[in-house]
C-alpha positions in Angstrom: -58.7 -47.6 -3.4 -59.3 -44.0 -4.7 -56.2 -41.9 -5.2 -56.0 -39.1 -2.5 -55.1 -35.6 -3.4 -51.7 -34.8 -1.9 -50.5 -31.4 -0.6 -48.1 -31.3 -3.5 -51.0 -31.6 -6.0 -53.1 -29.0 -4.2 -50.1 -26.6 -4.2 -49.6 -27.0 -7.9 -53.3 -26.4 -8.5 -53.2 -23.2 -6.5 -50.2 -22.0 -8.5 -52.0 -22.9 -11.7 -55.1 -21.0 -10.6 -53.1 -17.9 -9.5 -51.2 -17.9 -12.8 -54.4 -18.1 -14.8 -56.0 -15.2 -13.0 -52.8 -13.1 -13.3 -52.7 -13.7 -17.1 -56.5 -12.9 -17.3 -56.0 -9.7 -15.4 -53.2 -8.7 -17.7 -55.4 -9.3 -20.7 -58.3 -7.3 -19.2 -55.9 -4.4 -18.3 -55.1 -4.2 -22.0 -58.7 -4.4 -23.3 -60.4 -2.1 -20.8 -58.4 1.0 -21.6 -59.0 0.5 -25.3 -62.7 0.2 -24.8 -62.7 3.3 -22.6 -60.7 5.3 -25.1 -62.9 4.3 -28.0 -66.1 4.9 -26.1 -64.9 8.3 -25.0 -63.9 9.3 -28.6 -67.2 8.1 -30.0 -69.3 9.9 -27.3 -67.5 13.2 -27.9 -67.6 12.7 -31.7 -71.2 11.6 -32.0 -72.8 15.0 -32.8 -70.6 15.2 -36.0 -70.5 11.6 -37.1 -72.5 11.1 -40.2 -72.2 10.2 -43.9 -72.2 13.9 -44.8 -69.2 14.4 -42.5 -67.2 11.9 -44.6 -68.1 13.3 -48.0 -68.3 17.0 -47.2 -65.4 19.4 -47.4 -64.1 21.7 -44.7 -65.9 25.1 -44.5 -65.5 28.4 -42.8 -61.8 28.1 -42.1 -62.1 24.4 -41.3 -64.3 25.2 -38.3 -67.2 23.3 -39.9 -67.9 20.8 -42.7 -66.3 17.4 -43.3 -63.1 15.6 -44.0 -63.4 14.4 -47.6 -60.1 16.0 -48.9 -58.2 14.5 -45.9 -59.8 11.1 -46.3 -59.0 10.9 -50.0 -55.5 12.2 -49.5 -54.9 9.4 -46.9 -56.0 6.8 -49.4 -53.7 8.2 -52.0 -50.7 8.1 -49.6 -51.4 4.6 -48.3 -52.1 3.0 -51.6 -49.1 4.4 -53.4 -46.7 3.7 -50.5 -47.9 0.1 -50.3 -47.7 -0.3 -54.1 -44.0 0.6 -53.8 -43.1 -1.1 -50.5 -45.0 -4.4 -50.9 -43.3 -5.8 -54.0 -39.9 -4.5 -53.0 -40.3 -5.9 -49.5 -41.6 -9.3 -50.5 -38.9 -9.8 -53.2 -36.1 -8.7 -50.8 -37.5 -11.1 -48.1 -37.5 -14.0 -50.7 -33.9 -13.3 -51.5 -32.8 -13.1 -47.9 -34.6 -16.2 -46.8 -34.3 -18.4 -49.9 -31.2 -17.4 -51.8 -28.8 -15.4 -49.5 -25.8 -17.3 -48.1 -24.5 -16.8 -44.6 -21.7 -14.3 -45.3 -20.7 -10.9 -44.0 -22.5 -9.0 -46.8 -25.9 -10.6 -46.1 -25.4 -10.3 -42.4 -24.9 -6.5 -42.9 -28.1 -6.4 -44.9 -30.0 -8.2 -42.2 -28.6 -5.9 -39.6 -29.6 -2.9 -41.7 -33.2 -4.1 -42.1 -33.5 -4.6 -38.3 -32.0 -1.2 -37.5 -34.2 0.5 -40.1 -37.3 -0.9 -38.4 -36.4 1.0 -35.2 -35.6 4.4 -36.8 -38.0 7.1 -35.5 -40.5 8.5 -38.0 -39.1 12.0 -37.7 -35.8 10.7 -39.0 -37.6 9.1 -42.0 -39.2 12.5 -42.5 -35.9 14.2 -42.7 -34.5 11.5 -45.0 -37.6 11.9 -47.3 -37.2 15.7 -47.3 -33.6 15.4 -48.4 -33.8 12.4 -50.8 -37.2 12.9 -52.5 -38.1 16.6 -52.1 -34.7 18.1 -52.8 -32.3 15.4 -54.3 -34.9 13.7 -56.6 -36.7 17.0 -57.2 -40.1 15.7 -56.7 -40.9 18.7 -54.5 -43.5 18.7 -51.8 -45.9 16.2 -53.3 -47.8 13.0 -52.9 -44.9 11.1 -54.6 -42.4 12.4 -52.0 -44.7 11.6 -49.0 -45.7 8.2 -50.4 -42.0 7.2 -51.0 -41.1 8.3 -47.5 -43.9 6.1 -46.1 -42.8 3.2 -48.3 -39.2 3.5 -46.9 -40.6 3.6 -43.4 -42.8 0.5 -43.8 -40.4 -1.5 -45.9 -38.3 -3.2 -43.1 -41.5 -4.4 -41.3 -42.8 -5.9 -44.5 -39.4 -7.6 -45.1 -39.4 -9.0 -41.5 -43.0 -10.3 -41.6 -42.5 -11.9 -45.0 -39.3 -13.6 -43.9 -41.1 -15.1 -40.9 -43.9 -16.3 -43.2 -41.4 -17.9 -45.6 -39.5 -19.5 -42.7 -42.7 -21.1 -41.4 -43.0 -23.3 -44.5 -41.3 -26.7 -43.5 -38.0 -27.3 -45.2 -39.2 -30.8 -46.1 -41.5 -29.2 -48.7 -38.5 -27.6 -50.4 -36.5 -30.8 -50.3 -39.3 -32.8 -51.8 -39.5 -30.4 -54.7 -35.7 -30.4 -55.2 -35.6 -34.2 -55.1 -38.0 -34.4 -58.1 -35.8 -32.0 -60.1 -37.6 -28.6 -59.5 -35.4 -25.6 -59.5 -35.2 -23.2 -56.5 -37.4 -20.6 -58.2 -40.0 -23.2 -59.2 -40.1 -24.4 -55.6 -40.5 -20.9 -54.3 -43.2 -20.1 -56.8 -45.3 -23.2 -56.6 -44.8 -24.3 -53.0 -43.2 -21.7 -50.7 -45.2 -18.6 -51.7 -48.6 -20.3 -51.8 -48.1 -21.8 -48.3 -46.9 -18.5 -46.8 -49.2 -16.1 -48.5 -51.4 -15.7 -45.4 -48.5 -14.4 -43.3 -47.3 -12.2 -46.2 -50.6 -10.5 -46.8 -51.2 -10.0 -43.1 -47.9 -8.2 -42.7 -48.6 -6.0 -45.7 -52.1 -5.1 -44.7 -51.2 -4.3 -41.1 -48.7 -1.8 -42.4 -51.6 0.2 -43.7 -52.4 1.3 -40.1 -48.9 2.6 -39.6 -48.8 4.4 -42.9 -52.3 6.0 -42.3 -51.5 7.2 -38.8 -48.1 8.8 -39.4 -47.8 12.6 -39.3 -44.2 13.6 -39.3 -43.1 11.9 -42.6 -45.9 13.5 -44.6 -45.8 16.8 -42.8 -42.2 17.3 -44.0 -42.7 16.0 -47.5 -46.2 16.3 -48.9 -49.1 17.1 -46.5 -50.6 20.5 -46.6 -52.6 22.6 -44.1 -55.6 23.0 -46.5 -56.4 22.1 -50.1 -59.5 23.2 -51.9 -61.3 20.1 -53.2 -64.7 19.6 -54.8 -67.2 17.6 -52.7 -67.2 14.0 -53.7 -64.3 14.3 -56.2 -62.6 10.9 -56.2 -59.4 12.2 -58.0 -58.8 15.6 -56.6 -55.0 15.4 -56.5 -52.2 15.0 -58.9 -49.1 13.0 -58.0 -46.9 16.1 -58.1 -49.3 18.1 -55.8 -49.6 18.3 -52.1 -52.6 16.8 -50.3 -54.4 16.8 -47.1 -54.3 13.7 -44.8 -56.3 12.6 -41.8 -53.4 12.5 -39.3 -52.2 15.9 -40.4 -55.8 17.3 -40.5 -56.4 16.0 -36.9 -53.2 17.7 -35.7 -54.2 20.9 -37.4 -57.7 21.0 -36.0 -56.5 20.3 -32.5 -53.7 22.9 -32.4 -54.0 25.4 -35.2 -57.7 26.2 -35.8 -59.5 28.4 -33.3 -63.2 28.2 -32.9 -63.6 24.7 -34.5 -66.7 22.8 -33.5 -65.7 20.7 -30.5 -66.9 17.4 -31.9 -65.1 17.7 -35.2 -61.6 16.8 -34.0 -63.0 13.8 -32.1 -65.0 12.7 -35.2 -61.8 12.9 -37.3 -60.0 10.8 -34.8 -62.9 8.2 -34.8 -62.7 8.0 -38.6 -59.0 7.5 -38.5 -59.2 4.9 -35.8 -62.1 3.2 -37.5 -60.2 2.9 -40.7 -57.2 1.3 -38.9 -59.5 -1.1 -37.1 -61.3 -2.0 -40.3 -58.0 -2.8 -42.0 -56.8 -4.9 -39.0 -60.1 -6.8 -39.0 -59.7 -7.4 -42.7 -56.2 -8.8 -42.1 -57.5 -11.1 -39.4 -60.3 -12.4 -41.7 -57.9 -12.9 -44.6 -55.3 -14.7 -42.5 -58.0 -17.0 -41.0 -59.4 -17.9 -44.4 -56.0 -18.6 -46.0 -54.8 -20.6 -43.0 -58.0 -22.7 -43.2 -56.9 -23.8 -46.7 -53.6 -25.1 -45.6 -53.1 -28.9 -45.7 -50.5 -29.1 -43.0 
């Protein structure tokens, strides 16, 4: 005799169907606004989007021309800030996850890292102004702005690296210890290789935050305008101020009268495209490295 579908089963199936469509609608409600925003920006920016817009310099009081000085300045700031924050953050996370004991001192460090991740960017800007511009006497420069961005991104790198390290099964460590390996040998040969995908993903994703911040660099190293030669790959010194895409976009939108209407939108598209490119790279790297895992 065939099993008959009971009212209880039908009710559970209806609930399952309702839950599925609710979750689907939530996902769509997140994706559709993004598509609309990107489409609107691209449509408004299309008259100015071109290769010459990327490699040209601002002209006629920044009302025409391109964004080359701001693009190069953003690369300077992001690369230097990550060069400082990435090794410090990874090493700090290794200590906190692999070496630190559960005592009051390390609990204070963990609490400080968590709280630092929630500090508004304007507070980081004021800290960078006092610590690097005035106290360290770096002045308003790329160094000051990059170190401020490094301090801002450091707690997130630490948190993401700790999660990646914690995802490695403890049995891997115990197997190494049982054959006589030291703690550092275990970390170097087993823990880090098996957590590298999560570590790299956390580091790469911080590029988007560093590239999009305005307040920290506005207070410490970004400048309204800087004369740069077209196509110059090294236009700035580390002790000089620089232009940046986020600051340039703010300046065009609020401080420059008579600017061509499509230029601010084109600048926003370039900034957004850079962030999306970095995020896509992070996803590809993460997928590749995870595919090589044996567990």
